[in-house]
N, C-alpha and C positions, 0 to 999 in steps of 0.2 A: 642489261640486255645489249648484245652485240649489235652492230649495224645490220649485219646479215639476218639475225633474227628479227630485227624490227621490220625489215622489208617482207619476211615471210609472214609475220603477223598481220602486216597491212593487207596482204593478198587473202589470208584466211579470213580476216574480219570484214572484207568488202566483196562478198560473192557477186559475181556478174559484173564487176568493174574492172576493165582492162588496165586502167590507169596505174595501179600499184605494180602490175606486172611489167608495164613499160618502163616505169621509173627504175624498178629493180634491174631490168635487163640492161638499161643504159649505165647503171652503176657497175654492173659486172662487166660490161663491154670496156669501160674505162679502164678496168684492171686486167684486161686480156684474159678474163675468166671464161672458160668454155661454156659455163652454165648460162651465160647470156644468149648464146645461140640457140641452146635447148629451150629456154624460156620463151624466146620469140616464135620458135617453131611450135611450141606447145599452144601459144595463144592462137595461132592460125588454126591448128588441128582442133582446138576447143570450140570454134565458132560454131560447129554443128549444133551444140545445145541450144543456141539462141533460136534455132530453126526448129526446136522441138524433137530432135533425133540425137542419139548417142554418136560421138565421133567414131570413125573407122579405126581399125587397128593398124595404124600407121607404121610401116616397115622402117622409114627413115627416121621417125621419131624414136622408135625403140633402139635403133642403132645408135643414136646420140645418147640415149639414156644409159646404154650399156657401158659407157666410159665415165659415168658419174655415180656419186653416192646414191644407192637405191632409196635410202630414207629421205634424202632431200627431194629426189624425184617424186616420190610418193607424196610429199608434203605440199608441193606446188602444182602438181598434175592433177587435173580433173579425171574423174572416173571415166572408163575403166583403166587408165593409166596410173592413176593415183587416188588419193582420198580427199582431195580439194573439190569444192563444189561450185557450180554455177548459181545455184539457189542457196538460201539459208535453210539447209537441211537439218542442222542440229542446233538446239538452244543449248549453249554450254557455258552459262555464266554462274555455275554452282561451284565450280572449282577452278583453281589457277592452272594455267597450261603445265603439263608434265615437263620435267627436266630430263636431260639425258642421263644425269646421275641417278634418278629415280628409276629409269628404265634398266640401267646397268644393275642396280641393286635387285630388282625384280628378277632379272635373268640369272644373276649369280645365286640368289637364294634357292631357286628351284633347278638350277642347272640346265637352263633351256635357252634357246635363240628365238627371239620373236620374229615373226615375219616382218620384213621392212614396212609394208603398208600398216601393220597394226601399231608398231612403234611411231610411224608417222601420224597416225590418228590420235595417239595419246599426246604427242607433242603439239599437235594442231588444236585439238578440241578437249582432250582429257575427260572423255565421256560427254554425256548430255542426252537430252530428249529428242527423239526423231520427231520432226514437224514439217508441215507444208509452209510455203511462204505466207499463208494466212494463219499460221500458228495452229492449225487443225491437226492434231496427231493422226497418224496413219501407220500401218494398214488398219486392221480391225480393232487393235488395242494399242496402248501406249508403249512404245519400245524404247528401252533405256540402255545405253552403253555405260558401263561403270567407269569411274576414274581410276587412276593407278592405285591409290590407296585402297578403295574398295576391292578392285580386282585382286590385289595382293592378299587381302584378308579372305576373300572367297577361295583363293587358291590354297591357302594354308588349311582352310577347314574342309574343302571338298577334295583336293588332290592329295594333301600330305596326310590327313588323318583318315582316308579311305582304306580300309583294311582289305577289301576285296580284290584290289588291283595294284599295279605299280603306281607309286605316288607321282611318277612323271609319265603318266600314260599317254602324254602327247596331246592333251586337250586342256584348254583354260577357259573357264567361264568368263565371258567378256560382257554379257548383258542379258536382258530378258524383257518380258512383257508384263505390264501391271493389270492386264485385263483378264477376261474370262478363259483366255487360251492357256495362261500360265506356262509359257515356254521360255526356256533359257537358251541363249545363244552361246556356242562354244567355238573357239578358233583353235586349229592345229598349230602347234609349235614344234620346233626341232630341239633335239637333245644336244648338248655340247660335245664336240668332237665325234659326232656320229652322222652318217648321211641322213638327209631329210626322210622321215618316215612317211607312211601312207596318209597321215592326217595333216601334214605340213600345209599351211596356208588355207585349208579348206574351212568353211564355216558350217556348223552343224547346229541342229535344233534338238533339244531334249525336254521332255515334259517335267516341269518343276515338281519337286516333292516325290519323285519316284527313286527307286534304288539306283545306285550308280552302275554303270555299264561294267561288264566284265570284259577284259581284253585277252584274247587268246591267239597268238601267233600274229600279233599286230592288226587283228580284226575284231570288230564288234561281235559279241555274242548276245543276241537278244533273248529275253525271257518275258513271261507275261507281265512282269512289273515294270518293264522299261522299253521305251521306244525311242527312236531317233531317226533322223534323216538329214541328208546333206543339203544344205540351203543354197550354197554357192561355192565355186572353186576357190574364191578369194574374197577379201573385203571389197576390192575394186569392183569385182563383178556384182556383189550385192548392192553396193552403193550406187552403181550405174543403174540398177533397176529402180531403186528408190528415187534417184534423180529424175529419171524419165517420168515416174508417176508424179513427182512434184511439178515438173514442167507442165505435164498434161492437165493437171488440176488448175495451175495457174492460167494456162491458155483457155481452159474451159470457162473460167470466171471472167 
């Protein structure tokens, strides 16, 4: 593990603790690395979560982020800027963190480009159970995001072997629920060497066990056997909603 990765892991593994962020920022500053400036600005921006409210969409912070690697930004930034959390939102001890090589292999196999925030999520957590700080799962049933190995296998089965539509239809199953709702979450991906399609970065929900969707002119065509809806415009947006609920529950208790 590189020094840089060790600092990121310390941030991910200690939600709500600013010390790892400050230590990492100082290390970056000593090397004249502009990421140190961003990390300090993100720390101030993220204070709002401690007050029980999502941070604002800071123009200055986004300007700083535009000059940096988007995957790194998503890994260390709290939602809705990134996929790092103020609370322990995911229990992720079932699989080792994903590697950059695994993400590259996944993208290469299916000819896709993963949204930066989804790649960041896999590098940080590599799947896991959604939980509250008290380890009580929410919302109504247990939500699980698959690790890179499981997601790859699901993509082979659902996307590649689906005869009804294009194998690279622009969606990848990333997780689901174990409860009575029986829903799967899908995320929109981009195709290599093509402009982002209508699904890119969006998060969708589909009832498990139903027929796969037909795609016509880049749009869903629903029939009586299949239904879906857009859950959020991005993982950051979805995670911000879940983080807000986790903090509300913690404050309530």
